[in-house]
DRENLUMKOL-694246 format. One record per residue: residue number from 1; residue in three letters; z, y, x of N, C-alpha, C in turn. Coordinates in nm, 3 decimals. Each point is the difference from the previous one (the first is absolute). Last residue first. Layout:
% DRENLUMKOL-694246
PT resi resn    n_c3    n_c2    n_c1   ca_c3   ca_c2   ca_c1    c_c3    c_c2    c_c1
PT  NUM  Ala       Z       Y       X       Z       Y       X       Z       Y       X
...
END
This chain:
% DRENLUMKOL-694246
PT resi resn    n_c3    n_c2    n_c1   ca_c3   ca_c2   ca_c1    c_c3    c_c2    c_c1
PT  233  Leu   1.145   0.761   1.282  -0.047  -0.131   0.019  -0.091  -0.006   0.114
PT  232  Thr   0.362   0.378   0.018  -0.126  -0.052  -0.092  -0.016  -0.132   0.040
PT  231  Arg   0.473   0.339   0.055  -0.120  -0.081   0.059  -0.109  -0.031  -0.118
PT  230  Gly   0.440   0.269   0.008  -0.139   0.056  -0.023  -0.098  -0.079   0.052
PT  229  Gly   0.458  -0.117  -0.017  -0.039   0.070   0.117  -0.137   0.069  -0.020
PT  228  Pro   0.100  -0.368  -0.339   0.105   0.050   0.090  -0.060   0.057   0.115
PT  227  Leu  -0.321  -0.023  -0.427   0.063  -0.093   0.113   0.106   0.053   0.047
PT  226  Lys  -0.174   0.162  -0.496   0.015   0.003   0.138   0.061  -0.104   0.087
PT  225  Ala  -0.245   0.079  -0.533   0.114  -0.039   0.088  -0.021   0.032   0.165
PT  224  Asp  -0.340   0.118  -0.336   0.127   0.031  -0.065   0.117  -0.033   0.068
PT  223  Pro  -0.459   0.115   0.266   0.048  -0.092  -0.076   0.136   0.029  -0.075
PT  222  Ala  -0.455   0.300   0.091   0.120  -0.028   0.054   0.074  -0.133  -0.089
PT  221  Arg  -0.485   0.010  -0.081   0.080   0.091   0.004   0.102  -0.054   0.091
PT  220  Leu  -0.368  -0.250  -0.035  -0.058   0.106  -0.052   0.100   0.123  -0.015
PT  219  Tyr  -0.040  -0.472   0.332   0.082   0.077  -0.068  -0.080   0.133  -0.064
PT  218  Leu  -0.084  -0.482   0.245  -0.076   0.103  -0.051   0.120   0.083  -0.104
PT  217  Pro   0.092  -0.349   0.477   0.003   0.029  -0.139  -0.085   0.111  -0.062
PT  216  Ala  -0.177  -0.298   0.409   0.109   0.108  -0.019   0.021   0.011  -0.172
PT  215  Pro  -0.190  -0.420   0.348  -0.031   0.080  -0.088   0.124   0.098  -0.018
PT  214  Pro  -0.151  -0.234   0.465   0.078  -0.037  -0.129  -0.019   0.112  -0.096
PT  213  Val  -0.368  -0.150   0.379   0.141   0.095  -0.001   0.042  -0.043  -0.144
PT  212  Thr  -0.418  -0.183   0.100   0.077  -0.011   0.126   0.121   0.058   0.027
PT  211  Pro  -0.337  -0.247  -0.422   0.079   0.114   0.059   0.070  -0.031   0.114
PT  210  Leu  -0.469  -0.238  -0.162   0.130  -0.019   0.000   0.087   0.124   0.079
PT  209  Gly  -0.495   0.079  -0.222   0.084  -0.092   0.128   0.125  -0.012  -0.046
PT  208  Asp  -0.318   0.257  -0.284   0.046   0.049   0.115   0.058  -0.069   0.100
PT  207  Arg  -0.213  -0.189  -0.406  -0.077   0.142   0.026   0.026   0.049   0.124
PT  206  Asp   0.227  -0.393  -0.144  -0.150  -0.026   0.018  -0.082   0.117   0.018
PT  205  Val   0.470   0.050  -0.078  -0.032  -0.080   0.127  -0.148  -0.015   0.024
PT  204  Met   0.125   0.181  -0.429   0.026   0.097   0.107   0.000  -0.065   0.126
PT  203  Leu  -0.049  -0.284  -0.378  -0.098   0.088   0.000   0.013   0.100   0.130
PT  202  Ile   0.361  -0.268  -0.048  -0.125  -0.081   0.036  -0.117   0.084   0.011
PT  201  Ala   0.382   0.182  -0.228   0.010  -0.020   0.165  -0.112  -0.072   0.067
PT  200  Leu   0.036   0.004  -0.485  -0.051   0.127   0.055   0.017   0.007   0.160
PT  199  Glu   0.167  -0.389  -0.220  -0.133   0.017  -0.024  -0.071   0.115   0.056
PT  198  Ala   0.475  -0.032  -0.012  -0.053  -0.091   0.110  -0.155   0.005  -0.015
PT  197  Val   0.233   0.241  -0.308   0.032   0.060   0.146  -0.064  -0.082   0.092
PT  196  Ala   0.002  -0.184  -0.456  -0.104   0.140   0.052   0.013   0.076   0.114
PT  195  Val   0.345  -0.331  -0.103  -0.156  -0.070   0.011  -0.110   0.117   0.023
PT  194  Ala   0.466   0.124  -0.077  -0.037  -0.024   0.128  -0.127  -0.080   0.019
PT  193  Asp   0.096   0.400  -0.308   0.032  -0.122  -0.018  -0.060  -0.079   0.126
PT  192  Ala   0.116   0.542  -0.265  -0.063  -0.092   0.109   0.044  -0.137  -0.019
PT  191  Glu   0.051   0.256  -0.441   0.041   0.035   0.143  -0.081  -0.107   0.073
PT  190  Pro  -0.080   0.030  -0.456   0.077   0.097   0.015   0.037   0.051   0.146
PT  189  Pro  -0.473  -0.220  -0.245   0.130  -0.032   0.077   0.100   0.120   0.014
PT  188  Ser  -0.112   0.019  -0.411  -0.009  -0.116   0.082  -0.118   0.037   0.125
PT  187  Ser   0.148   0.286  -0.363   0.132  -0.048   0.061  -0.041  -0.108   0.107
PT  186  Thr  -0.343   0.383  -0.219   0.062  -0.124  -0.021   0.115  -0.037   0.100
PT  185  Ala  -0.339   0.447  -0.236   0.122  -0.060   0.084   0.018  -0.160  -0.025
PT  184  Arg  -0.430   0.434  -0.067   0.092  -0.110  -0.084   0.113  -0.043   0.125
PT  183  Val  -0.457   0.360  -0.116   0.101  -0.034   0.095   0.099  -0.087  -0.081
PT  182  Gly  -0.423   0.148  -0.199  -0.005  -0.051   0.140   0.117  -0.031   0.091
PT  181  Pro   0.013   0.402  -0.349  -0.092  -0.127  -0.017  -0.019  -0.034   0.133
PT  180  Arg   0.480   0.222  -0.055  -0.132   0.042  -0.025  -0.096  -0.118   0.011
PT  179  Asn   0.513   0.132   0.117  -0.038  -0.062  -0.130  -0.133   0.045  -0.056
PT  178  Leu   0.221   0.206   0.399  -0.035  -0.141   0.021  -0.053  -0.088  -0.132
PT  177  Gly   0.162   0.492   0.052  -0.128  -0.027   0.049  -0.038  -0.136   0.020
PT  176  Pro   0.528   0.106   0.005  -0.095   0.071  -0.052  -0.155  -0.024   0.065
PT  175  Met   0.365  -0.401  -0.049  -0.021   0.121   0.079  -0.109   0.098  -0.071
PT  174  Glu   0.118  -0.461  -0.091   0.073   0.092  -0.108  -0.008   0.140   0.094
PT  173  Met  -0.187  -0.384   0.194  -0.069   0.001  -0.111   0.069   0.102  -0.098
PT  172  Ala   0.213  -0.165   0.385  -0.102   0.093   0.059  -0.074   0.042  -0.140
PT  171  Met   0.333  -0.337  -0.012   0.049   0.140  -0.015  -0.105   0.081   0.025
PT  170  Gly  -0.124  -0.427   0.038   0.023   0.031  -0.137   0.037   0.150  -0.003
PT  169  Ala  -0.086  -0.171   0.426  -0.120   0.011  -0.063   0.041   0.041  -0.174
PT  168  Gly   0.286  -0.113   0.432  -0.004   0.133  -0.067  -0.121   0.034  -0.104
PT  167  Thr   0.064  -0.415   0.278   0.123   0.036  -0.091   0.015   0.116  -0.062
PT  166  Gly  -0.477  -0.209   0.085   0.105   0.017   0.081   0.131   0.022  -0.092
PT  165  Val  -0.545   0.140  -0.066   0.055  -0.134   0.006   0.146   0.040   0.084
PT  164  Leu  -0.462   0.239  -0.318   0.110   0.010   0.111   0.106  -0.113  -0.012
PT  163  Val  -0.556   0.111  -0.074   0.135  -0.075  -0.052   0.100   0.033   0.105
PT  162  Cys  -0.509   0.259  -0.146   0.111  -0.028   0.100   0.129  -0.065  -0.073
PT  161  Thr  -0.548   0.218  -0.040   0.096  -0.089  -0.066   0.103  -0.036   0.101
PT  160  Lys  -0.246   0.449   0.126  -0.047  -0.112  -0.068   0.123  -0.074  -0.055
PT  159  Glu   0.071   0.374   0.259  -0.080   0.047  -0.138  -0.037  -0.131  -0.076
PT  158  Pro   0.434   0.016   0.326  -0.143  -0.010   0.012  -0.045   0.049  -0.132
PT  157  Leu   0.501   0.131   0.151  -0.097  -0.104  -0.062  -0.138   0.020   0.025
PT  156  Leu   0.382   0.282   0.147  -0.059  -0.111   0.092  -0.072  -0.111  -0.088
PT  155  Asp   0.254   0.387  -0.198  -0.096   0.043   0.092  -0.072  -0.088   0.100
PT  154  Ala   0.342  -0.128  -0.315  -0.119   0.018  -0.050  -0.112   0.059   0.091
PT  153  Leu   0.468  -0.039   0.126  -0.094  -0.113  -0.010  -0.122   0.010  -0.043
PT  152  Glu   0.394   0.305   0.023  -0.116   0.029   0.055  -0.107  -0.122   0.009
PT  151  Asn   0.465  -0.010  -0.158  -0.095   0.086  -0.100  -0.111   0.052   0.053
PT  150  Thr   0.326  -0.271   0.258  -0.049  -0.076  -0.134  -0.104   0.091  -0.100
PT  149  Ala   0.009   0.077   0.553   0.101   0.032  -0.101  -0.065  -0.078  -0.142
PT  148  Val  -0.107  -0.211   0.462  -0.050   0.116  -0.082   0.121   0.016  -0.099
PT  147  Ala  -0.161  -0.279   0.498   0.132   0.029  -0.103  -0.058   0.131  -0.073
PT  146  Gln  -0.344  -0.381   0.240   0.068   0.131   0.032   0.102   0.014  -0.136
PT  145  Pro  -0.406  -0.335   0.329   0.089   0.023  -0.114   0.089   0.126   0.018
PT  144  Leu  -0.515  -0.041   0.125   0.127  -0.022   0.055   0.114  -0.002  -0.113
PT  143  Tyr  -0.561  -0.126  -0.049   0.087   0.086   0.001   0.155  -0.019   0.048
PT  142  Ala  -0.385  -0.294   0.025  -0.061   0.124  -0.016   0.091   0.126  -0.004
PT  141  Ala   0.079  -0.500   0.245   0.031   0.073  -0.134  -0.084   0.139   0.019
PT  140  Pro  -0.133  -0.476   0.244   0.082   0.107   0.032  -0.003   0.089  -0.134
PT  139  Tyr   0.073  -0.346  -0.179   0.002   0.017   0.151  -0.139   0.031   0.050
PT  138  Ile   0.003  -0.048  -0.443   0.148   0.040   0.001   0.034   0.029   0.137
PT  137  Pro  -0.520   0.100  -0.158   0.106  -0.106   0.038   0.136   0.054  -0.009
PT  136  Met  -0.388   0.222  -0.310   0.042  -0.026   0.129   0.090  -0.094   0.018
PT  135  Asp  -0.176   0.143  -0.399  -0.109  -0.034   0.089   0.026  -0.015   0.134
PT  134  Ala   0.314   0.131  -0.344  -0.046  -0.117  -0.047  -0.109  -0.037   0.094
PT  133  Pro   0.418   0.311   0.168  -0.130  -0.004  -0.085  -0.060  -0.136  -0.031
PT  132  Phe   0.496   0.167   0.100  -0.068  -0.093   0.039  -0.145  -0.001  -0.062
PT  131  His   0.496   0.319   0.112  -0.144  -0.035  -0.085  -0.075  -0.085   0.071
PT  130  Gln   0.556   0.104   0.001  -0.102  -0.027   0.092  -0.118  -0.021  -0.110
PT  129  Val   0.563   0.183  -0.003  -0.136  -0.005  -0.073  -0.089  -0.054   0.115
PT  128  Tyr   0.541   0.101  -0.141  -0.095  -0.044   0.099  -0.112  -0.051  -0.049
PT  127  Phe   0.336   0.359  -0.243  -0.054  -0.129   0.008  -0.075  -0.011   0.136
PT  126  Gln   0.460   0.292  -0.227  -0.116  -0.030   0.084  -0.078  -0.126  -0.020
PT  125  Glu   0.441   0.208  -0.175  -0.102   0.065  -0.044  -0.130  -0.012   0.083
PT  124  Arg   0.389  -0.213   0.120   0.021   0.126   0.014  -0.138   0.066  -0.045
PT  123  Arg  -0.102  -0.495   0.037   0.129   0.075  -0.026  -0.004   0.140   0.042
PT  122  Ala  -0.356  -0.336   0.021   0.059   0.034   0.145   0.143   0.071  -0.036
PT  121  Asp  -0.377  -0.328  -0.248   0.091   0.096  -0.037   0.092   0.003   0.121
PT  120  Leu  -0.536  -0.126  -0.001   0.157  -0.044   0.013   0.091   0.106  -0.031
PT  119  Val  -0.557  -0.131  -0.057   0.087   0.096   0.009   0.148  -0.050  -0.020
PT  118  Val  -0.583  -0.074   0.105   0.153  -0.052   0.018   0.089   0.113  -0.008
PT  117  Leu  -0.508  -0.058  -0.175   0.090   0.090   0.055   0.128  -0.061   0.007
PT  116  Ile  -0.548  -0.134  -0.040   0.119  -0.042  -0.022   0.095   0.104   0.074
PT  115  Asp  -0.499  -0.010  -0.251   0.076   0.028   0.126   0.137  -0.067  -0.024
PT  114  Gly  -0.373  -0.246  -0.315   0.060   0.136   0.036   0.059   0.000   0.135
PT  113  Asp  -0.208  -0.367  -0.263  -0.056   0.036   0.129   0.033   0.158   0.031
PT  112  Gly   0.309  -0.404  -0.248  -0.133   0.042  -0.016  -0.045   0.073   0.119
PT  111  Leu   0.428  -0.227  -0.142  -0.022   0.104   0.058  -0.130   0.096  -0.015
PT  110  Asn   0.297  -0.417  -0.202  -0.154   0.048  -0.004   0.000   0.131   0.052
PT  109  Asp   0.412  -0.233   0.059  -0.002   0.069  -0.120  -0.159   0.059   0.005
PT  108  His   0.051  -0.238   0.441   0.118   0.049  -0.092  -0.042   0.103  -0.095
PT  107  Gly  -0.250  -0.302   0.362  -0.040   0.011  -0.141   0.118   0.065  -0.080
PT  106  Asp  -0.028  -0.059   0.472   0.073  -0.102  -0.058  -0.037   0.014  -0.146
PT  105  Asn  -0.148   0.322   0.333  -0.061  -0.139   0.036   0.071  -0.116  -0.087
PT  104  Arg   0.094   0.502  -0.012  -0.132  -0.020  -0.011  -0.044  -0.149   0.010
PT  103  Ala   0.454   0.122   0.010  -0.055   0.049  -0.116  -0.164  -0.027  -0.002
PT  102  Ala   0.235  -0.090   0.408   0.031  -0.096  -0.110  -0.047   0.042  -0.148
PT  101  Tyr  -0.064   0.301   0.324  -0.074  -0.119   0.057   0.040  -0.107  -0.086
PT  100  Ala   0.250   0.397  -0.031  -0.144   0.043  -0.058  -0.086  -0.136   0.048
PT   99  Ile   0.441  -0.021   0.143   0.022   0.018  -0.150  -0.171   0.009  -0.054
PT   98  Ala   0.080   0.037   0.465   0.014  -0.139  -0.041  -0.008  -0.011  -0.175
PT   97  Ser  -0.016   0.413   0.220  -0.119  -0.072   0.007   0.017  -0.132  -0.028
PT   96  Leu   0.369   0.260  -0.003  -0.070   0.053  -0.111  -0.153  -0.078   0.006
PT   95  Ser   0.326  -0.063   0.354   0.048  -0.074  -0.133  -0.106   0.054  -0.124
PT   94  Gly  -0.139  -0.043   0.530   0.037   0.075  -0.108   0.046  -0.065  -0.123
PT   93  Val   0.013  -0.246   0.477  -0.081   0.001  -0.113   0.048   0.117  -0.084
PT   92  Gly   0.010  -0.229   0.537   0.065   0.108  -0.109  -0.112   0.003  -0.102
PT   91  Gln   0.086  -0.398   0.371  -0.097   0.106  -0.059   0.079   0.051  -0.098
PT   90  Val   0.129  -0.261   0.464   0.044   0.036  -0.100  -0.111   0.105  -0.058
PT   89  Pro   0.021  -0.442   0.383  -0.047   0.144  -0.046   0.054   0.018  -0.130
PT   88  Leu   0.262  -0.329   0.341  -0.117   0.013  -0.101  -0.037   0.138  -0.042
PT   87  Ser   0.368  -0.252   0.292  -0.130   0.065   0.071  -0.123  -0.008  -0.106
PT   86  Arg   0.481  -0.122  -0.073  -0.112  -0.098  -0.001  -0.127   0.041   0.059
PT   85  Ala   0.404   0.296  -0.031   0.040  -0.133   0.024  -0.102  -0.113   0.031
PT   84  Val  -0.116   0.447  -0.157   0.033  -0.015   0.136   0.048  -0.137   0.038
PT   83  Gly  -0.115   0.055  -0.448  -0.130   0.036   0.092   0.044  -0.034   0.142
PT   82  Ile   0.352   0.010  -0.332  -0.093  -0.150  -0.003  -0.095   0.028   0.113
PT   81  Gly   0.235   0.392  -0.093   0.070  -0.091   0.085  -0.065  -0.147   0.000
PT   80  Arg  -0.202   0.363  -0.236  -0.005   0.025   0.166   0.072  -0.113   0.056
PT   79  Ala  -0.019   0.004  -0.477  -0.111  -0.049   0.070  -0.003   0.035   0.144
PT   78  Ala   0.378   0.094  -0.228   0.003  -0.117  -0.004  -0.146  -0.059   0.063
PT   77  Ser   0.082   0.452  -0.067   0.082  -0.046   0.092  -0.003  -0.147   0.016
PT   76  Leu  -0.251   0.225  -0.339  -0.040   0.021   0.138   0.078  -0.048   0.102
PT   75  Gly   0.134  -0.046  -0.447  -0.102  -0.070   0.033  -0.040   0.009   0.142
PT   74  Val   0.352   0.250  -0.142   0.041  -0.158  -0.014  -0.127  -0.058   0.048
PT   73  Arg  -0.036   0.470  -0.063   0.080  -0.051   0.138   0.020  -0.120  -0.008
PT   72  Gln  -0.185   0.172  -0.389  -0.081  -0.013   0.127   0.052  -0.028   0.123
PT   71  Gly   0.268   0.036  -0.395  -0.088  -0.111  -0.015  -0.102  -0.004   0.126
PT   70  Thr   0.296   0.369  -0.036   0.085  -0.142   0.044  -0.101  -0.099   0.008
PT   69  Phe  -0.182   0.404  -0.167   0.050   0.031   0.158   0.040  -0.162   0.041
PT   68  Thr  -0.311  -0.004  -0.431   0.141   0.063   0.043   0.017   0.001   0.137
PT   67  Gly  -0.493   0.030  -0.099   0.102  -0.085  -0.081   0.124   0.071   0.030
PT   66  Pro  -0.559   0.011   0.176   0.123   0.079  -0.018   0.089  -0.101  -0.116
PT   65  Gly  -0.159  -0.235   0.372   0.047   0.090  -0.084  -0.131   0.083  -0.053
PT   64  Thr   0.014  -0.395   0.280   0.059   0.092   0.074   0.048   0.117  -0.091
PT   63  Thr  -0.077  -0.568  -0.023  -0.025   0.134  -0.052   0.068   0.102   0.065
PT   62  Val  -0.177  -0.460   0.208   0.125   0.050  -0.057  -0.045   0.159  -0.050
PT   61  Ala  -0.160  -0.524   0.278  -0.046   0.130  -0.063   0.110   0.066  -0.089
PT   60  Ile  -0.109  -0.363   0.465   0.089   0.044  -0.107  -0.055   0.128  -0.062
PT   59  Leu  -0.247  -0.459   0.271   0.032   0.150  -0.026   0.112   0.032  -0.101
PT   58  Asp  -0.142  -0.426   0.178  -0.076   0.093   0.087   0.027   0.129  -0.011
PT   57  Leu   0.296  -0.501  -0.049  -0.054   0.129  -0.054  -0.095   0.065   0.085
PT   56  Asp   0.272  -0.426   0.064  -0.123  -0.007  -0.041  -0.089   0.110  -0.030
PT   55  Ser   0.452  -0.017   0.164  -0.092  -0.011   0.103  -0.134  -0.031  -0.032
PT   54  Phe   0.382   0.040  -0.311  -0.060   0.122   0.055  -0.093   0.010   0.082
PT   53  Thr  -0.007  -0.412  -0.303   0.107   0.059   0.069  -0.051   0.138   0.038
PT   52  Leu  -0.132  -0.317  -0.454  -0.045   0.062   0.137   0.142   0.063   0.060
PT   51  Asp  -0.077  -0.175  -0.445   0.011  -0.122   0.074  -0.056   0.043   0.151
PT   50  Ala   0.089   0.216  -0.447  -0.133   0.001   0.053  -0.022  -0.101   0.111
PT   49  Met   0.413   0.096  -0.187  -0.085  -0.049  -0.119  -0.147  -0.025   0.033
PT   48  Glu   0.343   0.170   0.308   0.002  -0.138  -0.019  -0.086  -0.045  -0.133
PT   47  Met  -0.006   0.424   0.115  -0.062  -0.053   0.103   0.019  -0.138  -0.020
PT   46  Ala   0.191   0.293  -0.297  -0.153  -0.017  -0.020  -0.053  -0.080   0.103
PT   45  Asp   0.449   0.054   0.016  -0.028  -0.056  -0.133  -0.150  -0.031   0.006
PT   44  Ser   0.190   0.303   0.300   0.031  -0.138   0.051  -0.045  -0.088  -0.098
PT   43  Ile  -0.025   0.428  -0.127  -0.100  -0.018   0.103   0.022  -0.147   0.051
PT   42  Met   0.312   0.164  -0.285  -0.146  -0.011  -0.046  -0.094  -0.039   0.070
PT   41  Pro   0.423   0.128   0.173   0.001  -0.121  -0.072  -0.116  -0.060  -0.092
PT   40  Met   0.028   0.423   0.218  -0.003  -0.085   0.109  -0.001  -0.137  -0.083
PT   39  Leu   0.029   0.409  -0.279  -0.113  -0.037   0.064  -0.006  -0.119   0.100
PT   38  Ala   0.388   0.185  -0.246  -0.091  -0.092  -0.077  -0.123  -0.055   0.083
PT   37  Glu   0.340   0.341   0.117   0.060  -0.125   0.008  -0.088  -0.097  -0.078
PT   36  Ala  -0.141   0.433   0.051   0.033  -0.057   0.137   0.062  -0.131  -0.001
PT   35  His  -0.112   0.263  -0.408  -0.122  -0.071   0.050   0.017  -0.062   0.136
PT   34  Gly   0.308   0.224  -0.357   0.035  -0.130   0.088  -0.131  -0.072   0.059
PT   33  Arg  -0.011   0.335  -0.457   0.051   0.019   0.137   0.028  -0.149   0.058
PT   32  Gln  -0.220   0.065  -0.405   0.020   0.123   0.029   0.057   0.020   0.131
PT   31  Leu  -0.332  -0.406  -0.165   0.116   0.053   0.054   0.018   0.153   0.000
PT   30  Val  -0.291  -0.498  -0.147   0.008   0.145  -0.015   0.138   0.049   0.028
PT   29  Gln  -0.316  -0.403   0.242   0.130   0.034  -0.078  -0.025   0.151  -0.037
PT   28  Phe  -0.333  -0.432   0.214   0.033   0.132  -0.030   0.138   0.005  -0.091
PT   27  Lys  -0.394  -0.346   0.320   0.152   0.044  -0.084   0.004   0.128  -0.001
PT   26  His  -0.389  -0.390   0.174   0.017   0.121  -0.064   0.135   0.014  -0.069
PT   25  Ala  -0.377  -0.325   0.331   0.132   0.011  -0.028   0.008   0.170  -0.070
PT   24  Leu  -0.411  -0.186   0.144   0.083  -0.151   0.027   0.128   0.028  -0.072
PT   23  Val  -0.495   0.238  -0.059   0.145   0.012  -0.004   0.081  -0.134   0.009
PT   22  Gln  -0.503   0.137   0.243   0.064  -0.063  -0.102   0.154   0.027   0.008
PT   21  Gly  -0.302   0.158   0.323  -0.041   0.068  -0.117   0.080  -0.076  -0.129
PT   20  Ala   0.036  -0.173   0.455  -0.126   0.011  -0.027  -0.045   0.059  -0.139
PT   19  Ala   0.504  -0.042  -0.004  -0.088  -0.063   0.114  -0.143   0.000  -0.031
PT   18  Leu   0.502   0.286  -0.162  -0.130  -0.056  -0.013  -0.070  -0.057   0.128
PT   17  Val   0.490   0.159  -0.260  -0.062  -0.059   0.110  -0.143  -0.047  -0.033
PT   16  Ala   0.413   0.390  -0.209  -0.106  -0.112   0.000  -0.053  -0.066   0.136
PT   15  Val   0.406   0.310  -0.305  -0.032  -0.048   0.132  -0.114  -0.097  -0.045
PT   14  Ser   0.318   0.451  -0.221  -0.088  -0.117  -0.016  -0.065  -0.041   0.149
PT   13  Cys   0.366   0.323  -0.314  -0.023  -0.032   0.142  -0.075  -0.137  -0.016
PT   12  Arg   0.078   0.486  -0.313  -0.005  -0.160   0.015  -0.013  -0.034   0.137
PT   11  Asn   0.036   0.453  -0.153   0.112  -0.071  -0.092  -0.031  -0.149  -0.011
PT   10  Leu  -0.204   0.297   0.406   0.041   0.053  -0.118   0.091  -0.087  -0.076
PT    9  Thr  -0.207  -0.071   0.445  -0.015   0.129  -0.007   0.090   0.063  -0.141
PT    8  Thr  -0.115  -0.439   0.252   0.155   0.022  -0.060   0.002   0.147  -0.036
PT    7  Asp  -0.348  -0.447   0.162   0.015   0.128  -0.056   0.124   0.017  -0.063
PT    6  Phe  -0.323  -0.363   0.360   0.109   0.036  -0.109   0.018   0.152  -0.027
PT    5  Ser  -0.304  -0.474   0.256   0.024   0.138  -0.046   0.108   0.020  -0.086
PT    4  Leu  -0.252  -0.347   0.375   0.110   0.027  -0.059   0.003   0.133  -0.050
PT    3  Ile  -0.416  -0.330   0.167   0.072   0.124  -0.024   0.120  -0.024  -0.083
PT    2  Asn  -0.416  -0.262   0.294   0.127  -0.037  -0.074   0.070   0.144  -0.021
PT    1  Met  -0.547  -0.155   0.071   0.101   0.090   0.035   0.125  -0.015  -0.066
END
């Protein structure tokens, strides 16, 4: 299966092309803004690097969120556009699941056998959080992602060993009730990456089959910005 995947949900823009599970191309940039301008040139470069055309693709994979409102719109709009133009299925992948998948499978920072708690800094004194128990698969996830107040994160911690990953992991350790035995934080991986998005999409398709409808954005709270006329993505 030939897959084009990308992520624009946070402060990175990443693109990958995989064929038969092998990474043919991988590009990323650290961006505070400008994802819309950066994404399509990165896709073109990655496709050229992989020596594939859009006609060679079998699947588009894209993160659905949570993340920034604008970032989610950029990635999903591009995925839908390519999918419609090329008659390709589009698989949505949760950004927190992609981070957990990379943490568990890529040997990041010797995570060991503990549970993974993905924690993203959602601003406005909130975290986006999802718990992935060590004895359960990343997909289907045992727990849904949620937005929690920063000072309530300790209530979600499992009783056993737990490693916090994501952009909010370091900040989370400063919150009440977090500094206790068996709980530690690592900054790697901080955000979703297109390679993990593609690899997780493969698992999802193997389990559920190819998607028949385009993915929807996953919003855990009302967006900070509004589309003109009150429209939604």
